N, C-alpha and C positions, 0 to 999 in steps of 0.2 A: 271487552276486546280492547288491547292495548292501543293507544293512539300513535301514529306516526310522529316523528319529532316535528314535523312542519305543522301539526294541528295542536301541538302542545303550548302552553304558556301564551295563549293569545287573549289579550285583554281589550276588547274592541272600544270600549268607552274609556279607556284610560289614556290621556294625551302622550305624545312621543317625547323623549329626552332630547333627542337629536334633531333639531329643527332645520328646515332648508334655508330659512332666512338667516340663521346664525352662521351656516356655513358660507352663504354668500357674503355676508358682512366681512368674514375673515379674507375671503378670496378677493374682494375689492380692496381691501387694505393690502394684502400682499402683492397684488397685480396693479395697484394704483389706478383703479377703475371708478370713475364717478358712479354715484347712485342716481339712476334715472331709470324709467320704465321701458320695458320691451313693448313691442306693439300689441295692441289688443287682441288681434287674431294671430295665432302661431300655427305652424305646421310641422309635423314629424314626416320626413322624408327618408324611410328606413334603408332604400336602396341607394340613396344619394345621387340619383341620376337628375332630378329636377334641379338640384344646386349645381351640379357639374355643367348642365345646359345653361343656366342662367348665368354662370361665370364665364363661360366661353362667349356668350353674346353681350357681356359687359351690361347685364341688367340687374346686377345685384351688388351689394356691399356688405362688408361685415359690420354687424351691429356693435356699437361702442359701449352699450350699457350692460351686456351680458357677461356675467362673471363666473360662469360655471367652469370647474376645472377640467371637464372631461368633453366638452363639445363646443362647436361655434355656431353662432346664430347669424343668419344673413337676412338683410332687408330686401323686400320686393314691392313694387308698387303694382297693385291689383285692384281694378275698379275705383281707382282714386284713393285707395286706403294702403298704408304701408303694413304689409304682414311680414312676421318673421318665419324663417325656416331653418330647421336643424337637420342636417343630413345624417345619415348612418346610425340613426338611434334603434338598432335592431334588438328585439328581444324584450320581454316583459319587464324584467328589472331595470333594465337601462332606460326604457321608454318612460316608466314611472318615475325614476329618478329625475330625469329632465323635466317632466310634467310638473312634478311637486316644486322644482325651482323656478319653472316659468310662471307658474300662478302666483307665487310670491314676489315675482319680479315685474307683475303688471299685466300678465296675460289675462284675457277674459274668456276666450274660446280657444280649444285646441283642436285641431283636425289632423288624424293620422291617415295617411294613405300608403298602405303597404302591400307589397307583392303577396299573392296567396295562391296556393295549389287547389285545383278544382277537385272536390271529393264527389259530389253528386253524379249520378249516371245521367240525369235529364238534362235536356238542352238548356244551356245557360242563355238568357235572353239579352244580357248586355256585359260589357267588360268591366264595369264597376258595381260592387255590392255594398250597400250601406247595411254594415253590421248591426243588427238589432238586439241579438243576443250572442254570447260566446261561451262555449264549453269551457269550463276551468280546469285545463290540463296543464297547468304551470303552477309556480309555487308563489309568486308575488301576490296574487289576489288574496290569498289565505291570511296575510297580514292586514288586510283592509276589511274584509267581509267574512262572516261565519261560512262554514262549508256549505250550508243549505241554502244560501241566499243566491239567486241568480245574478250573472254580471250581464247587464242591459244597457242599452243607450238611454241616457237621461230622458225621462217622460215628456217634459216640455219641449225639448229638441226633437224628440220623435214626432211630437205633434206638428210642429213646423215642416217637417220633411215627409211625413207619411204621404200626404195628398199628392206631392210632386212625384213620389216613387211609383204610383200607379199610372201615371201618364206615359203614353207611347213615346213621347220626345224627350222624357227624362233621361238623364245620364246615368242613373242607377236603379237597381231595384233592391229590395229588402231581402235580407238572408240571415241565416244562423251560422256561426263559424265555430270552428275548434281551434282553441289557442293552445299551443304546445310550446315547451322550451327545449325540446329535444327532435328537431326536425328529421333527423336521421333514425329515429326510432318510430317512424310511422309504419307499422306492421299492417299486413293485409287485414288480419283480424280486427285491429283497432280501426282500420278505415271502414270496414263492414259495419262496425257498431255505430260509427258516427253516421253513416248513411241511414241507419235505422232511426236516429234521432233528428232526421231531415236537415242535417248539417250540409252546406253547400260548399264550404272551402275550409283551408286550414292556414293559419298563419301564427304569428308569435307575439303579438302585443294586445289585442282588443280585449281580452278577459280582464287583464291586469289594469289597463287604462279605465275601463268602465267601473271597476272595483273601487280604485282610486277617486273616480268622478263621484260615485255614490257616497262614499265615506266623507269625502272633503266637500261635498256639494259644489262641484265644479262643473263646467260645461264641455264635455268631450264628445266629438264624433269620430268614429272609426270607419273608414272605407277599406274595402279590399279590392285591389287591382288583379283581376283574375287573369294570371299570366301563364300559367303552367299545369301540367299534370303529374307534378313531382318527377319530372325528367324520365317519364316511361317511354318516350318516343323521341327519336332524334328530331331536332329542329324546335325543342320545346322552349319555353322562357322568351318568346318573342313578345315585346311590349308595345311595338309599333314606332312610329316616326321618332327620332330623337330619344329613343329607349322609353317612350310613353310620356315624354315631359310636356308636350303639347296638349295631349289629352287630359294630363293632370292639371294643368293650368285652367283648361276649359272647365273641369270638375270643380275646381276651387271657386272659380269665378261664379259658377252656376249656384253652388252651395252657399256662399257668402251673401249673395242676393236673396236666396230663400230665407236664410236666418234674419237677415236685417229687414 
């Protein structure tokens, strides 16, 4: 059977020619940015609501060490630690582009908190799902891992978080997600197929971020904020107070405490 183009010419053991540290070297030169590390803990805020909230409240400032051509990094003080937050990193390829650059810039842990559509028919116990496995229905992950390898939460990180996820007072529960890069092609047949695989939600980044994490041996955590049913009903997409920013801060604080 003939391979589709995205599965051709993948040499997983071969190093890349185009390296993120080299791109950032040139960006720093052109933009006259000093070489200094970003915070150890960084966050992807795909909807951008958290950064918009923090800017309105004067609780954040732009990071001066971040040299990315495509995004801005904002510092925020959380539990006595400075964390970095990048807004609007939507979609698998963009999220991984940013992740690659964050880790060569000093990041040690990356947390993504993305809005997600609910797929499962069963009752959802909490608003945040810790994604432990993601169906690879996007393109980016196939550049990092072979097609038959699952995209999962890094094992050591899972061990730190799994006991907390089972507690009643935990802010999250464990779930399997479906990562797609075509959100407006979520057909009913595709949704029904995902339900049979015990998928809870659909989002756009986790499979690629976990594939990157496995390939590059980096620490990445993906959460889904279950905010909608794919606009099937009027009044959908309600995230809560300040567009969910307060709950997101609570989740980040809780998670960082567990990891540390």
